[in-house]
N, C-alpha and C positions, 0 to 999 in steps of 0.2 A: 406883302411880305409874308413868308412862311414862319410859321411856330416852331421852335425847337421842341424835340422830344420831352426834355424836362419841363417846358413851359405848359405843354399839353398835359403833362402828367400832374403838375402842381394846379392846373386849373380843373381837371377832371376830378382831383380830390376836394377842391372847395365846392365844386359842383355837388359832388356826392353828399357832403356834409350839409349842404343847403337843402335837399330833398330828402334825407335819410328819415325824417318823421313825417313825411307824406301818407296820408290814410286813403284818400280818395284816388287810388291809382288809375281806374277806368277813365275817369272824368278829366284827369290832369294829363293824359298821355300825350295829347297833341302839345301842350305847354312844354312838357318835359323834353320832348325829340327836338323841339325847335330852340329851346334854351340850351340844351346840350351841344348842338352843333354849334351855336353861337358861343356860349361861354368857355366850353372846354377846347374845342377845335378851331374856334375863329371863322368859323363858315357863316358867311351872310346870306340870306335868301334876298334875291332880287325881286320882290313881288311888288 
């Protein structure tokens, strides 16, 4: 099921709030991207 734009927006804002105090950007890049796709956009990796 596709997410509505309002759902994506609210998820993205929550995601941003969870990551705003991140200090180790280079070492957390992979985690950030994977979680952004999952938490904000609802995209699941089939790995």
